C-alpha positions as a Markdown table, in Angstrom:
| # | Residue | x | y | z |
|---|---|---|---|---|
| 1 | Unk | -14.2 | -4.7 | -19.5 |
| 2 | Unk | -11.5 | -6.0 | -17.2 |
| 3 | Unk | -9.6 | -9.2 | -18.1 |
| 4 | Unk | -8.5 | -11.3 | -15.2 |
| 5 | Unk | -5.4 | -13.1 | -15.6 |
| 6 | Unk | -3.0 | -15.4 | -13.5 |
| 7 | Unk | 0.1 | -13.5 | -12.2 |
| 8 | Unk | 1.9 | -16.8 | -11.8 |
| 9 | Unk | 2.1 | -20.4 | -12.5 |
| 10 | Unk | -0.1 | -23.1 | -10.9 |
| 11 | Unk | -3.1 | -25.0 | -11.2 |
| 12 | Unk | -6.9 | -24.0 | -10.4 |
| 13 | Unk | -8.0 | -25.4 | -7.2 |
| 14 | Unk | -11.2 | -23.5 | -6.7 |
| 15 | Unk | -13.7 | -22.0 | -9.4 |
| 16 | Unk | -16.2 | -19.9 | -7.5 |
| 17 | Unk | -17.9 | -18.3 | -10.2 |
| 18 | Unk | -19.6 | -19.3 | -13.4 |
| 19 | Unk | -20.5 | -17.7 | -16.8 |
| 20 | Unk | -22.7 | -14.6 | -16.6 |
| 21 | Unk | -22.9 | -14.7 | -12.7 |
| 22 | Unk | -23.1 | -11.0 | -11.2 |
| 23 | Unk | -20.5 | -10.6 | -8.8 |
| 24 | Unk | -19.3 | -7.7 | -6.5 |
| 25 | Unk | -16.2 | -5.9 | -5.8 |
| 26 | Unk | -13.9 | -8.3 | -3.7 |
| 27 | Unk | -15.7 | -11.3 | -4.2 |
| 28 | Unk | -13.4 | -14.4 | -4.7 |
| 29 | Unk | -13.7 | -15.8 | -8.3 |
| 30 | Unk | -10.7 | -18.3 | -8.6 |
| 31 | Unk | -7.9 | -19.8 | -6.3 |
| 32 | Unk | -4.7 | -21.0 | -7.9 |
| 33 | Unk | -2.2 | -23.2 | -6.3 |
| 34 | Unk | 1.5 | -22.9 | -7.2 |
| 35 | Unk | 2.3 | -25.7 | -4.6 |
| 36 | Unk | 5.9 | -27.5 | -5.3 |
| 37 | Unk | 7.1 | -30.7 | -4.1 |
| 38 | Unk | 10.6 | -31.8 | -3.7 |
| 39 | Unk | 11.6 | -35.2 | -2.2 |
| 40 | Unk | 11.5 | -34.3 | 1.1 |
| 41 | Unk | 8.0 | -32.8 | 1.1 |
| 42 | Unk | 6.1 | -29.9 | 0.5 |
| 43 | Unk | 8.8 | -26.9 | -0.2 |
| 44 | Unk | 6.1 | -24.3 | 0.9 |
| 45 | Unk | 5.6 | -26.1 | 4.1 |
| 46 | Unk | 9.1 | -26.3 | 4.9 |
| 47 | Unk | 9.8 | -22.7 | 4.0 |
| 48 | Unk | 6.8 | -21.9 | 6.4 |
| 49 | Unk | 8.0 | -23.8 | 9.2 |
| 50 | Unk | 11.6 | -22.2 | 8.8 |
| 51 | Unk | 9.8 | -18.8 | 9.0 |
| 52 | Unk | 7.7 | -19.5 | 11.9 |
| 53 | Unk | 10.6 | -20.9 | 13.6 |
| 54 | Unk | 12.7 | -17.7 | 13.2 |
| 55 | Unk | 9.6 | -15.4 | 14.1 |
| 56 | Unk | 9.2 | -17.5 | 17.3 |
| 57 | Unk | 12.7 | -17.2 | 18.3 |
| 58 | Unk | 12.7 | -13.4 | 17.6 |
| 59 | Unk | 9.4 | -13.1 | 19.8 |
| 60 | Unk | 11.2 | -15.0 | 22.6 |
| 61 | Unk | 14.3 | -12.7 | 22.3 |
| 62 | Unk | 12.1 | -9.7 | 22.4 |
| 63 | Unk | 10.4 | -11.0 | 25.8 |
| 64 | Unk | 13.9 | -11.4 | 27.1 |
| 65 | Unk | 14.9 | -8.0 | 26.1 |
| 66 | Unk | 12.1 | -6.3 | 27.7 |
| 67 | Unk | 12.6 | -8.6 | 30.8 |
| 68 | Unk | 16.2 | -7.7 | 31.0 |
| 69 | Unk | 15.5 | -4.0 | 30.6 |
| 70 | Unk | 12.7 | -4.0 | 33.0 |
| 71 | Unk | 15.0 | -5.5 | 35.7 |
| 72 | Unk | 17.9 | -3.1 | 34.9 |
| 73 | Unk | 15.5 | 0.0 | 35.1 |
| 74 | Unk | 14.0 | -1.4 | 38.5 |
| 75 | Unk | 17.5 | -1.5 | 40.2 |
| 76 | Unk | 18.4 | 2.0 | 38.8 |
| 77 | Unk | 15.1 | 3.0 | 40.0 |
| 78 | Unk | 15.6 | 1.6 | 43.5 |
| 79 | Unk | 19.2 | 3.2 | 43.7 |
| 80 | Unk | 17.9 | 6.4 | 42.7 |
| 81 | Unk | 15.3 | 6.5 | 45.4 |
| 82 | Unk | 18.0 | 5.5 | 47.9 |
| 83 | Unk | 20.4 | 8.3 | 46.7 |
| 84 | Unk | 17.2 | 10.8 | 47.4 |
| 85 | Unk | 16.7 | 9.2 | 50.7 |
| 86 | Unk | 20.4 | 9.7 | 51.7 |
| 87 | Unk | 20.3 | 13.2 | 50.4 |
| 88 | Unk | 17.0 | 14.1 | 52.5 |
| 89 | Unk | 18.8 | 12.8 | 55.7 |
| 90 | Unk | 22.3 | 14.3 | 54.8 |
| 91 | Unk | 20.6 | 18.0 | 54.2 |
| 92 | Unk | 18.9 | 17.2 | 57.6 |
| 93 | Unk | 22.4 | 16.5 | 59.1 |
| 94 | Unk | 24.1 | 19.6 | 57.3 |
| 95 | Unk | 21.4 | 21.7 | 58.8 |
| 96 | Unk | 21.7 | 20.6 | 62.5 |
| 97 | Unk | 25.7 | 20.7 | 62.1 |
| 98 | Unk | 25.2 | 24.5 | 60.8 |
| 99 | Unk | 23.3 | 25.2 | 63.8 |
| 100 | Unk | 25.7 | 23.7 | 66.1 |
| 101 | Unk | 28.6 | 25.5 | 64.4 |
| 102 | Unk | 26.9 | 28.6 | 64.8 |
| 103 | Unk | 26.3 | 28.2 | 68.3 |
| 104 | Unk | 30.1 | 27.0 | 69.0 |
| 105 | Unk | 31.3 | 30.2 | 67.2 |
| 106 | Unk | 29.1 | 32.2 | 69.6 |
| 107 | Unk | 30.4 | 30.7 | 72.5 |
| 108 | Unk | 33.9 | 30.8 | 71.5 |
| 109 | Unk | 33.6 | 34.7 | 71.0 |
| 110 | Unk | 32.3 | 34.8 | 74.5 |
| 111 | Unk | 35.0 | 32.6 | 76.1 |
| 112 | Unk | 37.8 | 34.7 | 74.1 |
| 113 | Unk | 36.3 | 37.8 | 76.2 |
| 114 | Unk | 36.7 | 35.7 | 79.4 |
| 115 | Unk | 40.3 | 34.6 | 78.8 |
| 116 | Unk | 41.3 | 38.3 | 78.3 |
| 117 | Unk | 39.5 | 38.8 | 81.8 |
| 118 | Unk | 41.2 | 35.6 | 83.3 |
| 119 | Unk | 37.9 | 34.0 | 84.2 |
| 120 | Unk | 38.8 | 31.0 | 82.2 |
| 121 | Unk | 42.1 | 29.3 | 81.2 |
| 122 | Unk | 43.6 | 29.6 | 77.7 |
| 123 | Unk | 43.4 | 25.9 | 77.7 |
| 124 | Unk | 39.9 | 25.8 | 77.9 |
| 125 | Unk | 39.6 | 28.5 | 75.2 |
| 126 | Unk | 41.8 | 26.2 | 72.9 |
| 127 | Unk | 39.5 | 23.3 | 73.5 |
| 128 | Unk | 36.4 | 25.2 | 72.5 |
| 129 | Unk | 38.2 | 26.1 | 69.5 |
| 130 | Unk | 39.4 | 22.8 | 68.7 |
| 131 | Unk | 35.7 | 21.5 | 68.8 |
| 132 | Unk | 34.6 | 24.4 | 66.5 |
| 133 | Unk | 37.2 | 23.2 | 63.9 |
| 134 | Unk | 36.2 | 19.6 | 64.5 |
| 135 | Unk | 32.4 | 20.4 | 63.6 |
| 136 | Unk | 33.6 | 22.5 | 60.7 |
| 137 | Unk | 35.5 | 19.3 | 59.4 |
| 138 | Unk | 32.5 | 17.2 | 59.9 |
| 139 | Unk | 30.4 | 19.9 | 57.6 |
| 140 | Unk | 32.8 | 19.8 | 54.8 |
| 141 | Unk | 32.6 | 16.3 | 54.9 |
| 142 | Unk | 28.8 | 15.9 | 54.7 |
| 143 | Unk | 29.0 | 18.4 | 51.7 |
| 144 | Unk | 31.4 | 16.2 | 49.8 |
| 145 | Unk | 29.2 | 13.4 | 50.6 |
| 146 | Unk | 26.2 | 15.3 | 49.3 |
| 147 | Unk | 28.2 | 16.3 | 46.1 |
| 148 | Unk | 29.2 | 12.4 | 45.8 |
| 149 | Unk | 25.4 | 11.8 | 45.8 |
| 150 | Unk | 24.4 | 14.4 | 43.4 |
| 151 | Unk | 27.0 | 13.0 | 41.0 |
| 152 | Unk | 25.9 | 9.3 | 41.5 |
| 153 | Unk | 22.1 | 10.2 | 40.8 |
| 154 | Unk | 23.3 | 12.0 | 37.7 |
| 155 | Unk | 25.0 | 8.8 | 36.8 |
| 156 | Unk | 22.0 | 6.8 | 37.4 |
| 157 | Unk | 19.8 | 9.0 | 35.6 |
| 158 | Unk | 22.2 | 8.8 | 32.5 |
| 159 | Unk | 22.5 | 4.9 | 32.8 |
| 160 | Unk | 18.7 | 4.8 | 32.6 |
| 161 | Unk | 18.4 | 6.8 | 29.8 |
| 162 | Unk | 21.1 | 4.7 | 28.0 |
| 163 | Unk | 19.1 | 1.4 | 29.1 |
| 164 | Unk | 16.0 | 3.0 | 27.7 |
| 165 | Unk | 17.7 | 3.9 | 24.0 |
| 166 | Unk | 19.5 | 0.7 | 23.7 |
| 167 | Unk | 16.2 | -1.4 | 24.8 |
| 168 | Unk | 14.2 | 0.8 | 22.0 |
| 169 | Unk | 16.9 | 0.0 | 19.7 |
| 170 | Unk | 16.9 | -3.9 | 20.3 |
| 171 | Unk | 13.1 | -3.6 | 20.1 |
| 172 | Unk | 13.0 | -1.7 | 16.7 |
| 173 | Unk | 15.4 | -4.3 | 15.2 |
| 174 | Unk | 13.6 | -7.0 | 16.6 |
| 175 | Unk | 10.2 | -6.0 | 14.9 |
| 176 | Unk | 12.0 | -4.8 | 11.8 |
| 177 | Unk | 13.3 | -8.5 | 11.5 |
| 178 | Unk | 9.8 | -9.7 | 12.3 |
| 179 | Unk | 8.3 | -7.6 | 9.8 |
| 180 | Unk | 10.7 | -8.8 | 7.1 |
| 181 | Unk | 9.7 | -12.5 | 8.3 |
| 182 | Unk | 6.1 | -11.8 | 7.9 |
| 183 | Unk | 6.6 | -10.2 | 4.4 |
| 184 | Unk | 8.5 | -13.4 | 3.4 |
| 185 | Unk | 5.8 | -15.5 | 4.8 |
| 186 | Unk | 3.1 | -13.6 | 3.0 |
| 187 | Unk | 5.2 | -13.9 | -0.3 |
| 188 | Unk | 5.5 | -17.5 | 0.2 |
| 189 | Unk | 1.8 | -17.8 | 0.6 |
| 190 | Unk | 1.2 | -15.9 | -2.6 |
| 191 | Unk | 3.5 | -18.2 | -4.4 |
| 192 | Unk | 1.6 | -21.0 | -3.2 |
| 193 | Unk | -2.0 | -19.7 | -3.3 |
| 194 | Unk | -3.4 | -16.8 | -5.2 |
| 195 | Unk | -6.6 | -15.5 | -4.9 |
| 196 | Unk | -8.3 | -13.7 | -8.0 |
| 197 | Unk | -11.0 | -11.5 | -6.8 |
| 198 | Unk | -13.5 | -9.3 | -8.6 |
| 199 | Unk | -12.2 | -5.8 | -9.2 |
| 200 | Unk | -15.5 | -4.2 | -9.2 |
| 201 | Unk | -19.4 | -5.0 | -9.3 |
| 202 | Unk | -20.1 | -6.6 | -12.5 |
| 203 | Unk | -20.8 | -9.7 | -14.7 |
| 204 | Unk | -18.4 | -12.4 | -15.1 |
| 205 | Unk | -18.2 | -13.3 | -19.1 |
| 206 | Unk | -15.5 | -15.4 | -21.1 |
| 207 | Unk | -14.9 | -17.8 | -18.4 |
| 208 | Unk | -11.7 | -19.6 | -19.8 |
| 209 | Unk | -10.4 | -22.1 | -17.1 |
| 210 | Unk | -11.6 | -25.5 | -15.4 |
| 211 | Unk | -11.0 | -26.9 | -12.0 |
| 212 | Unk | -7.4 | -28.5 | -12.0 |
| 213 | Unk | -6.4 | -26.7 | -15.1 |
| 214 | Unk | -2.7 | -26.0 | -15.3 |
| 215 | Unk | -2.1 | -22.1 | -16.0 |
| 216 | Unk | 1.0 | -19.9 | -16.6 |
| 217 | Unk | 1.6 | -16.2 | -15.8 |
| 218 | Unk | -0.5 | -14.2 | -18.0 |
| 219 | Unk | -3.2 | -16.8 | -18.5 |
| 220 | Unk | -6.7 | -15.3 | -19.1 |
| 221 | Unk | -9.1 | -16.5 | -16.7 |
| 222 | Unk | -12.2 | -14.7 | -17.3 |
| 223 | Unk | -13.6 | -11.2 | -18.0 |
| 224 | Unk | -15.8 | -8.9 | -15.9 |
| 225 | Unk | -18.2 | -6.4 | -17.4 |
| 226 | Unk | -19.2 | -3.4 | -15.3 |
| 227 | Unk | -22.4 | -3.3 | -13.8 |
| 228 | Unk | -25.0 | -1.1 | -15.9 |
| 229 | Unk | -22.3 | -0.4 | -18.5 |
| 230 | Unk | -23.6 | 1.0 | -21.7 |
| 231 | Unk | -21.8 | -0.9 | -24.6 |
| 232 | Unk | -20.6 | 1.2 | -27.5 |
| 233 | Unk | -19.5 | 0.1 | -30.9 |
| 234 | Unk | -15.7 | 0.7 | -32.4 |
| 235 | Unk | -15.2 | 0.4 | -36.0 |
| 236 | Unk | -12.2 | 0.6 | -38.0 |
| 237 | Unk | -12.2 | 2.6 | -41.3 |
| 238 | Unk | -9.1 | 2.9 | -43.7 |
| 239 | Unk | -7.4 | 6.1 | -44.4 |
| 240 | Unk | -9.3 | 6.3 | -47.9 |
| 241 | Unk | -12.7 | 6.2 | -46.5 |
| 242 | Unk | -12.4 | 8.1 | -43.5 |
| 243 | Unk | -12.4 | 11.5 | -45.0 |
| 244 | Unk | -16.1 | 12.6 | -44.9 |
| 245 | Unk | -17.1 | 11.2 | -41.8 |
| 246 | Unk | -18.3 | 13.5 | -39.0 |
| 247 | Unk | -19.8 | 13.3 | -35.7 |
| 248 | Unk | -23.4 | 12.8 | -35.5 |
| 249 | Unk | -23.8 | 10.9 | -38.8 |
| 250 | Unk | -26.2 | 8.2 | -38.5 |
| 251 | Unk | -25.1 | 4.6 | -38.9 |
| 252 | Unk | -26.7 | 1.2 | -39.6 |
| 253 | Unk | -24.7 | -1.8 | -37.7 |
| 254 | Unk | -24.8 | -5.4 | -39.1 |
| 255 | Unk | -24.0 | -7.8 | -36.3 |
| 256 | Unk | -22.1 | -10.9 | -37.5 |
| 257 | Unk | -23.9 | -13.1 | -34.8 |
| 258 | Unk | -27.2 | -12.2 | -36.4 |
| 259 | Unk | -27.2 | -12.2 | -40.2 |
| 260 | Unk | -28.7 | -8.5 | -41.3 |
| 261 | Unk | -30.5 | -10.6 | -44.4 |
| 262 | Unk | -32.6 | -12.3 | -41.7 |
| 263 | Unk | -32.7 | -9.8 | -38.9 |
| 264 | Unk | -32.0 | -6.6 | -40.2 |
| 265 | Unk | -29.6 | -4.0 | -39.0 |
| 266 | Unk | -29.2 | -1.7 | -35.7 |
| 267 | Unk | -29.1 | 2.0 | -35.6 |
| 268 | Unk | -26.2 | 4.0 | -34.2 |
| 269 | Unk | -24.7 | 7.5 | -34.2 |
| 270 | Unk | -21.1 | 8.6 | -34.8 |
| 271 | Unk | -19.7 | 10.1 | -31.3 |
| 272 | Unk | -15.9 | 10.2 | -31.7 |
| 273 | Unk | -13.3 | 9.7 | -34.2 |
| 274 | Unk | -9.7 | 9.0 | -33.2 |
| 275 | Unk | -7.3 | 11.1 | -35.0 |
| 276 | Unk | -4.2 | 8.9 | -34.6 |
| 277 | Unk | -4.2 | 6.2 | -37.3 |
| 278 | Unk | -3.5 | 2.5 | -36.4 |
| 279 | Unk | -1.4 | 0.1 | -38.4 |
| 280 | Unk | -2.9 | -3.2 | -38.9 |
| 281 | Unk | -0.4 | -5.0 | -36.6 |
| 282 | Unk | -1.6 | -2.5 | -33.6 |
| 283 | Unk | -5.1 | -3.7 | -33.9 |
| 284 | Unk | -6.6 | -6.7 | -31.9 |
| 285 | Unk | -5.9 | -10.0 | -33.6 |
| 286 | Unk | -9.7 | -10.9 | -34.4 |
| 287 | Unk | -10.1 | -7.3 | -36.0 |
| 288 | Unk | -6.9 | -7.4 | -37.8 |
| 289 | Unk | -7.7 | -10.6 | -39.6 |
| 290 | Unk | -10.9 | -9.3 | -41.2 |
| 291 | Unk | -9.5 | -6.1 | -42.1 |
| 292 | Unk | -6.5 | -7.8 | -43.8 |
| 293 | Unk | -8.7 | -9.7 | -45.8 |
| 294 | Unk | -10.8 | -6.6 | -47.1 |
| 295 | Unk | -8.5 | -4.0 | -47.2 |
| 296 | Unk | -4.8 | -5.7 | -47.6 |
| 297 | Unk | -1.8 | -5.0 | -45.6 |
| 298 | Unk | -0.7 | -1.6 | -46.4 |
| 299 | Unk | -3.7 | 0.3 | -45.2 |
| 300 | Unk | -3.6 | 2.7 | -42.0 |
| 301 | Unk | -7.1 | 2.6 | -40.0 |
| 302 | Unk | -8.9 | 5.2 | -38.1 |
| 303 | Unk | -11.0 | 4.1 | -35.0 |
| 304 | Unk | -14.5 | 5.4 | -35.1 |
| 305 | Unk | -17.1 | 5.2 | -31.9 |
| 306 | Unk | -20.4 | 4.6 | -32.5 |
| 307 | Unk | -23.3 | 5.3 | -29.6 |
| 308 | Unk | -25.9 | 2.3 | -30.0 |
| 309 | Unk | -29.4 | 3.3 | -30.0 |
| 310 | Unk | -30.5 | 0.1 | -28.2 |
| 311 | Unk | -28.6 | -2.2 | -25.8 |
| 312 | Unk | -30.4 | -5.4 | -27.2 |
| 313 | Unk | -31.3 | -6.8 | -30.5 |
| 314 | Unk | -34.5 | -8.3 | -31.6 |
| 315 | Unk | -34.1 | -12.0 | -32.5 |
| 316 | Unk | -37.1 | -14.1 | -33.3 |
| 317 | Unk | -39.2 | -11.4 | -31.4 |
| 318 | Unk | -37.1 | -11.9 | -28.3 |
| 319 | Unk | -34.7 | -8.9 | -27.3 |
| 320 | Unk | -31.1 | -10.4 | -26.8 |
| 321 | Unk | -28.8 | -8.4 | -24.9 |
| 322 | Unk | -25.6 | -7.3 | -26.8 |
| 323 | Unk | -22.4 | -9.1 | -25.8 |
| 324 | Unk | -19.0 | -7.7 | -25.2 |
| 325 | Unk | -16.7 | -8.4 | -28.1 |
| 326 | Unk | -19.0 | -9.1 | -30.6 |
| 327 | Unk | -17.9 | -8.5 | -34.4 |
| 328 | Unk | -20.0 | -6.1 | -36.5 |
| 329 | Unk | -19.8 | -4.0 | -39.6 |
| 330 | Unk | -21.4 | -0.4 | -40.2 |
| 331 | Unk | -22.5 | 1.6 | -42.9 |
| 332 | Unk | -22.0 | 5.4 | -41.9 |
| 333 | Unk | -24.4 | 7.5 | -43.8 |
| 334 | Unk | -22.6 | 10.7 | -45.0 |
| 335 | Unk | -25.4 | 12.0 | -47.5 |
| 336 | Unk | -29.1 | 12.1 | -48.4 |
| 337 | Unk | -30.2 | 13.4 | -51.7 |
| 338 | Unk | -33.0 | 13.0 | -54.2 |
| 339 | Unk | -32.5 | 10.9 | -57.4 |
| 340 | Unk | -32.2 | 13.9 | -59.5 |
| 341 | Unk | -29.7 | 15.3 | -57.3 |
| 342 | Unk | -27.4 | 12.2 | -57.8 |
| 343 | Unk | -28.2 | 12.6 | -61.5 |
| 344 | Unk | -27.0 | 16.3 | -61.5 |
| 345 | Unk | -23.7 | 15.7 | -59.4 |
| 346 | Unk | -21.3 | 15.2 | -62.3 |
| 347 | Unk | -22.8 | 18.3 | -63.8 |
| 348 | Unk | -22.4 | 20.2 | -60.5 |
| 349 | Unk | -18.7 | 18.8 | -60.3 |
| 350 | Unk | -17.7 | 20.0 | -63.7 |
| 351 | Unk | -19.1 | 23.4 | -63.0 |
| 352 | Unk | -17.5 | 23.7 | -59.9 |
| 353 | Unk | -14.1 | 22.8 | -61.4 |
| 354 | Unk | -14.8 | 25.6 | -64.5 |
| 355 | Unk | -15.5 | 28.2 | -61.7 |
| 356 | Unk | -12.4 | 27.4 | -59.9 |
| 357 | Unk | -10.5 | 27.7 | -63.2 |
């Protein structure tokens, strides 16, 4: 049996179950409200509005961060494309310039022979040499430009990675804050409204509250008995009487709800004996009060589990199903003898003592 209790203070706003009703796991049984009202109105509503406003601002900030990051990455992407185009154009210029330098060097070597043979003047040769130097200077300038473009492209890629990392960090921080706000909202809703649901398939019993009733934390609302559960009986036996109780011994049960003088007793069998004793104050209150009257304060008790033969009891020719928590007494049958064996028991006892001596 599972006892359903309130986890906080409030009042019952909905009772969606009745005594003896069958329920399935997850069915809503009770709804509790813990709404608090101040001079300015509902505290829950005020907190909820503040949390919603914070979440809205964070979501807007998230959109702005995404937009800013997208714009920055777009600019860097465009700059990287421009650099790639400039590098391609420079590579073509460098190739053409290298061809011109190669031709100019070949022409200069031929002119050097012509100068030696006095076919051209020294001034013409020096002019061709100057032209070669000019081309080589242009080549060095283009290579410096290429190096600058490669360095700039590396910087652009580094900036892109930095923007992406900062964007991820900002989004993570915003999402974490939104998650905290949602948790606070859920906790605020729980403090305001609690839903008590069935933990498993079963039958509701012991309905203990009504619509509008004020409850505190731990207030028992109802109990749920699992479907098709087989009830067993637990009896508490004093330490002075437990010595000869064994498993499989038969027992006769007398239910307090059905006087045995009128309705008789039920059959059961001992299935288990708990070896650890219980003090009186460790037992359920309703059981302890009965045992206290019968056995006194100083006794220790052992719990004995009984398997009941039938899950119902014949009352006025009708089979009444047994209920959880019913009080009962049991006679555990420890021995069966004929009358003459009971009469001879003292003799057997004396003989046993004499043999032992």
